[in-house]
GUMI-469268 format. One line per 2 residues: number of its first residue (from 0); their letters; for each residue x, y, z of C-alpha. Coordinates in pm, 1 decimal, padded with zeros to 6 digits. Example, Ala and Ser with C-alpha at 12.3 -4.5 7.8 and 13.67 -1.06 7.14 Angstrom:
BEGIN
0> as> 01230.0:-00450.0:00780.0  01367.0:-00106.0:00714.0
END
This chain:
BEGIN
0> mk> 00880.8:00419.4:-01992.9  00589.0:00263.1:-01808.0
2> va> 00591.2:00155.2:-01444.9  00532.2:-00202.7:-01564.4
4> ql> 00866.7:-00194.2:-01746.6  01055.8:-00144.4:-01420.5
6> sq> 01170.7:-00447.4:-01226.1  01059.8:-00469.3:-00864.0
8> de> 01417.5:-00403.0:-00751.8  01449.9:-00097.2:-00974.9
10> la> 01117.3:00042.6:-00858.0  01218.3:-00011.1:-00493.8
12> rl> 01550.0:00165.9:-00555.8  01383.1:00465.1:-00720.5
14> lr> 01133.8:00490.9:-00434.1  01403.9:00477.4:-00166.8
16> rg> 01605.7:00749.3:-00341.1  01307.6:00973.1:-00413.7
18> ef> 01369.0:00939.1:-00786.9  01036.3:00781.2:-00878.1
20> ll> 00835.1:01040.0:-01072.4  00486.2:00923.2:-01159.9
22> dl> 00311.8:01091.5:-01451.7  -00046.1:01168.2:-01344.0
24> pp> -00165.4:01413.4:-01609.5  -00212.8:01699.6:-01561.4
26> fv> 00036.5:01654.9:-01273.0  00362.1:01478.9:-01192.6
28> ar> 00424.4:01338.4:-00845.3  00765.1:01257.4:-00697.9
30> vr> 00721.4:00966.0:-00458.1  00967.9:00848.9:-00192.9
32> sd> 00915.6:00548.2:00032.5  01095.4:00278.3:00226.3
34> vp> 00780.1:00071.1:00287.3  00834.3:-00265.6:00111.2
36> sl> 00465.0:-00334.7:00040.2  00434.0:-00013.2:-00160.2
38> vr> 00656.7:-00153.7:-00434.5  00408.0:-00429.4:-00512.5
40> di> 00099.9:-00209.5:-00481.5  00238.1:00067.3:-00703.2
42> ad> 00348.2:-00188.2:-00962.9  00002.7:-00350.0:-00961.9
44> my> -00206.3:-00033.0:-00964.7  00006.9:00201.4:-01177.2
46> ge> 00166.8:-00040.7:-01421.7  00027.2:00137.6:-01730.1
48> fa> 00129.7:00486.1:-01613.8  00440.0:00661.5:-01743.3
50> vc> 00752.6:00726.1:-01538.6  00927.4:01061.4:-01578.7
52> ap> 01302.5:01119.1:-01562.2  01433.1:01176.5:-01207.1
54> ea> 01536.7:01533.0:-01293.6  01192.3:01627.8:-01430.8
56> fa> 00976.0:01890.9:-01261.0  00727.8:01749.6:-01011.2
58> df> 00412.1:01930.8:-00904.9  00402.0:01737.7:-00577.7
60> sv> 00677.0:01572.9:-00373.6  00533.8:01316.5:-00135.0
62> ev> 00675.2:01051.3:00092.0  00542.3:00764.3:00299.7
64> sl> 00814.2:00637.3:00529.9  00836.8:00407.5:00826.9
66> ep> 00855.9:00573.3:01166.7  01201.9:00535.6:01328.8
68> gl> 01293.0:00361.0:01653.0  01110.5:00064.0:01798.8
70> rr> 00806.1:00148.0:01585.9  01001.4:00021.4:01287.8
72> wy> 00986.8:-00330.9:01431.6  00695.4:-00342.1:01674.7
74> kp> 00359.3:-00263.9:01516.7  00532.5:-00052.9:01249.0
76> qa> 00378.1:00275.9:01150.6  00429.3:00502.1:00849.3
78> rf> 00383.8:00874.5:00805.4  00290.4:01087.1:00502.6
80> yy> 00516.0:01382.7:00414.3  00456.2:01665.9:00169.7
82> dd> 00762.8:01864.9:00062.2  00960.6:01688.0:00339.8
84> lp> 00718.8:01805.5:00609.4  00500.3:01561.5:00806.7
86> sf> 00142.7:01631.4:00707.2  -00072.8:01378.2:00892.2
88> ap> -00060.7:01153.1:01196.4  00118.6:00820.8:01143.5
90> lp> -00086.1:00515.0:01052.4  -00014.1:00140.7:01058.8
92> aq> 00237.6:00055.8:00788.9  -00006.3:-00181.6:00619.5
94> qa> -00210.5:00129.2:00527.3  00079.1:00278.1:00328.4
96> fp> -00080.8:00251.1:-00014.4  -00419.2:00394.7:00088.0
98> mi> -00218.2:00668.2:00261.8  -00039.4:00753.3:-00063.4
100> ew> -00372.7:00770.8:-00244.9  -00538.8:00985.6:00021.8
102> gl> -00230.0:01205.9:00036.9  -00225.4:01263.6:-00339.0
104> nw> -00595.3:01353.9:-00325.7  -00512.8:01607.0:-00055.3
106> cv> -00223.3:01750.1:-00258.7  -00449.5:01817.9:-00556.1
108> aa> -00745.2:01945.7:-00354.1  -00531.5:02173.9:-00139.1
110> ha> -00295.4:02314.7:-00402.0  -00423.2:02276.8:-00762.9
112> hq> -00638.1:02588.7:-00764.0  -00596.6:02644.4:-01137.8
114> yl> -00896.2:02406.9:-01153.7  -01235.3:02414.2:-00990.9
116> ti> -01199.8:02085.8:-00801.7  -01513.3:01887.3:-00722.8
118> ha> -01539.8:01577.5:-00506.4  -01696.2:01357.8:-00772.1
120> av> -01636.5:01058.8:-00993.9  -01616.7:01124.4:-01368.4
122> ie> -01674.8:00859.6:-01635.3  -01706.7:00906.2:-02012.3
124> rd> -01856.3:00726.6:-02309.9  -01844.4:00846.6:-02672.5
126> gr> -01722.4:01194.6:-02582.0  -01986.6:01260.8:-02315.7
128> aa> -01909.9:01246.3:-01946.3  -02120.1:01179.0:-01639.8
130> vl> -02021.5:01361.5:-01321.4  -02119.2:01166.1:-01010.9
132> pa> -02103.3:01383.2:-00698.9  -02215.0:01221.2:-00376.5
134> pp> -02150.1:01216.6:-00003.5  -01981.2:00908.8:00149.0
136> gs> -02197.1:00599.5:00156.9  -02403.2:00684.5:-00149.8
138> gk> -02250.0:00410.9:-00365.9  -02066.0:00655.1:-00592.0
140> st> -01733.3:00468.6:-00597.9  -01902.7:00129.9:-00632.7
142> lc> -02106.2:00256.1:-00927.1  -01798.9:00414.0:-01087.4
144> ag> -01597.6:00092.9:-01040.4  -01873.0:-00116.3:-01192.5
146> li> -01927.3:00105.7:-01495.4  -01558.0:00123.7:-01589.0
148> qr> -01566.0:-00257.2:-01599.1  -01839.2:-00224.9:-01863.3
150> gw> -01666.7:00005.2:-02109.0  -01696.8:00352.1:-01956.6
152> rl> -01371.8:00548.9:-01950.5  -01243.6:00641.6:-01606.3
154> ls> -01132.5:00998.1:-01553.4  -01156.2:01005.2:-01177.3
156> de> -01312.9:00834.5:-00879.9  -01259.4:01128.1:-00643.4
158> la> -01158.3:01454.1:-00811.2  -01324.9:01621.8:-01108.0
160> ll> -01087.2:01893.3:-01232.9  -01293.0:02156.0:-01416.4
162> dm> -01107.2:02397.4:-01643.0  -01301.1:02716.1:-01576.3
164> ds> -01219.6:02867.7:-01916.9  -01282.1:02576.1:-02153.5
166> gl> -01541.5:02392.0:-01946.2  -01352.4:02066.4:-02001.3
168> ih> -01296.5:01818.6:-01719.6  -00957.0:01658.9:-01661.8
170> gm> -00894.8:01336.8:-01470.7  -00590.6:01138.4:-01363.3
172> ar> -00746.0:00789.8:-01410.1  -00599.0:00677.4:-01079.6
174> pv> -00709.3:00362.8:-00892.0  -01063.4:00353.9:-00756.3
176> sl> -01096.3:00335.2:-00378.3  -01345.3:00074.3:-00258.7
178> kn> -01463.5:00028.9:00097.4  -01622.8:-00246.4:00301.2
180> as> -01910.0:-00423.9:00119.6  -01815.5:-00258.2:-00211.2
182> ia> -01504.2:-00475.9:-00231.4  -01699.6:-00800.7:-00243.1
184> ai> -01959.6:-00643.4:-00473.1  -01697.9:-00558.1:-00736.7
186> ra> -01525.8:-00895.7:-00701.8  -01859.5:-01063.5:-00775.5
188> fa> -01945.9:-00823.4:-01056.9  -01603.6:-00832.2:-01227.5
190> pe> -01397.7:-01132.5:-01109.8  -01120.0:-01039.0:-01352.7
192> av> -01064.6:-00697.8:-01190.2  -00724.2:-00642.9:-01027.3
194> mt> -00742.9:-00512.3:-00671.2  -00503.8:-00464.1:-00382.4
196> sp> -00534.4:-00685.6:-00077.3  -00802.0:-00544.2:00154.8
198> vp> -00662.1:-00327.4:00433.0  -00876.5:-00346.2:00748.2
200> dt> -00924.0:-00099.0:01032.3  -00859.3:00222.6:00841.3
202> ak> -01049.3:00542.1:00918.9  -01282.2:00440.9:00633.5
204> gt> -01316.7:00076.5:00734.0  -01170.7:-00195.3:00512.5
206> vs> -01020.1:-00047.9:00195.0  -00905.5:-00195.6:-00135.4
208> ll> -00788.8:-00014.6:-00449.9  -00906.3:-00116.2:-00797.0
210> qp> -00665.5:-00102.9:-01091.6  -00781.0:00148.7:-01354.8
212> pa> -00852.3:00006.5:-01702.2  -00552.8:00025.5:-01935.1
214> as> -00767.7:00193.5:-02201.3  -00851.9:00474.3:-01958.6
216> vr> -00486.8:00525.5:-01870.6  -00389.0:00544.5:-02237.4
218> rv> -00636.9:00832.6:-02282.1  -00547.5:01008.9:-01959.2
220> re> -00442.2:01326.9:-02141.0  -00783.2:01366.0:-02307.3
222> pt> -01019.0:01596.2:-02115.7  -01390.7:01561.6:-02170.2
224> ra> -01710.7:01763.2:-02158.1  -01986.5:01674.6:-01915.3
226> aw> -02329.3:01580.1:-02047.3  -02487.8:01454.7:-01726.0
228> vv> -02472.7:01529.5:-01355.7  -02597.0:01214.7:-01183.8
230> lp> -02648.9:01189.6:-00808.0  -02637.9:00816.7:-00727.4
232> sy> -02804.6:00654.9:-00430.9  -02762.6:00288.5:-00341.9
234> ea> -03049.9:00103.1:-00178.5  -03035.7:-00274.5:-00146.9
236> ga> -03285.4:-00438.7:-00380.8  -03396.9:-00111.8:-00539.8
238> ap> -03489.6:-00099.2:-00908.1  -03265.5:00118.1:-01131.1
240> vf> -03449.5:00446.8:-01173.6  -03339.3:00781.9:-01315.2
242> tp> -03543.2:01082.4:-01202.5  -03499.8:01450.5:-01296.5
244> hg> -03307.0:01665.3:-01053.5  -03342.9:02043.0:-01061.9
246> ke> -03046.6:02235.7:-01196.4  -03054.6:02473.4:-00900.7
248> ra> -03024.7:02184.1:-00657.1  -02754.9:02020.0:-00871.5
250> fm> -02559.3:02346.8:-00866.3  -02576.5:02361.0:-00487.5
252> tl> -02470.4:01996.6:-00454.6  -02167.1:02050.7:-00679.4
254> ae> -02073.8:02370.0:-00495.1  -02098.1:02191.2:-00160.6
256> qs> -01883.6:01906.8:-00293.8  -01618.0:02143.8:-00431.6
258> fn> -01291.7:02186.6:-00243.6  -01218.8:02537.8:-00368.7
260> yd> -01542.4:02685.4:-00504.4  -01535.9:02961.6:-00243.2
262> mh> -01184.7:03066.2:-00350.2  -01282.1:03153.6:-00707.9
264> gv> -01563.0:03401.9:-00647.1  -01752.2:03511.5:-00955.5
266> rg> -01530.7:03305.4:-01185.7  -01610.7:02986.4:-00996.1
268> fe> -01981.0:03071.3:-00980.6  -01999.7:03128.9:-01354.8
270> am> -01796.7:02816.6:-01438.5  -02016.2:02601.2:-01217.8
272> gr> -02324.6:02757.1:-01371.0  -02206.8:02676.1:-01723.7
274> lv> -02129.3:02316.8:-01619.6  -02477.5:02263.2:-01477.7
276> eq> -02650.8:02440.0:-01766.9  -02492.3:02214.1:-02030.1
278> ce> -02586.0:01895.6:-01839.7  -02897.4:01693.0:-01785.6
280> cl> -02926.1:01667.2:-01407.6  -03056.8:01339.3:-01268.4
282> rf> -03087.8:01130.6:-00957.3  -03016.2:00759.6:-00993.3
284> ny> -03139.7:00503.6:-00744.5  -03006.8:00149.3:-00779.3
286> gr> -02970.2:-00174.8:-00588.4  -02770.1:-00403.1:-00823.5
288> le> -02465.0:-00323.7:-01031.8  -02592.5:-00535.9:-01320.7
290> da> -02906.9:-00322.3:-01339.3  -02707.0:-00002.0:-01306.4
292> ae> -02475.7:-00101.1:-01594.2  -02775.3:-00167.0:-01820.3
294> af> -02938.4:00162.0:-01723.6  -02622.6:00360.6:-01798.0
296> er> -02580.5:00171.9:-02125.2  -02922.1:00299.2:-02230.7
298> la> -02830.8:00648.7:-02111.7  -02516.3:00646.7:-02326.4
300> at> -02699.5:00507.7:-02629.4  -02993.6:00746.1:-02626.1
302> ga> -02859.0:01049.7:-02443.0  -03158.6:01038.7:-02211.4
304> p> -03261.3:00809.2:-01922.0
END
C-alpha cells in the first residue's frame, strides 16, 4: 500500500500509535507523531512511497511530538526522539516536518555504517549518475531540484550511500530541502512542482520541501553507478561552464563531505578511490537554472561537458 492510499484520518491514527512504517529503501522508518500538520506534509511529500505493516522490522524508530504542559498551547514546541530518547533541543511546532527530515538524515548518517555515506546529491540519467558534493550555499540542492524537474532521476538530495563492495550508490529519493531564495527559484522554474508551505526562522532560514518525482520513487530500489563528480557553484548571472577538476582534489572533497569515511580505514579509502577513478571530475559554475538544465542535458547526451 502507498501512503496516498491512506485517508488523512487513518494516517493520523497510525502516526499517533507509532504504527506508521515508511519504506525508504534501503531502510524502513517507524514514525510516531501527534503534530497535526505532519499528517498533511507526509501525505503530500511521501504519497508515492510504500507503507509497511505495523509489525515489520524498522531500521529507525523516530518521533516528533509536542512538548507537554503550557507549551502545548502557548507557542507550541515539538521535540525529535530516536528510540524513545530525546535527541535534539525542541523547536517550534511549525518546524515539525523539517525536523523529521533532518532527524532521518541524522539517523542514516550516524548509524548506517554499512555504507560509505557522503553529504551529496545524486541524480541519474540513462544509467549514469552525477554526484554533487558541496558545502552549504553552493546551490547544490537548487541544482538538484531543478534537474529532477527536467527528467533526471532523484536518488538523494543529501546522502549518497556508497556500497563499498559493488561501487553502486543507493538513494532514498526523499523530498528535496530548499532554503531561502531557492524556494522562489524553483517555483519560477517549475510552477507545477509540489512543495510544502515555507517554514520561516529555522536554523537554516526559511525552508520548504519539494516532492520527489513519482518516477524516481518507483525506481527507488535501483542503485546506480557514478559517472561524474560535479562540484556546483552558483553565481548570479554567471554563464554555465564546466571545467576539469583534479581527481586528487575531488577525492579530498568527497572525503571531507563524508560522515563516516574515517571509520572505514583502508576499506573506505579504497572505495572512495575507486569511485573517483571511474568518474569524470568537474566543477560547474552557473547562474540560471534554465542554462544549467541545458548544460546537463548535453552532458548526459554526450558523456562529456
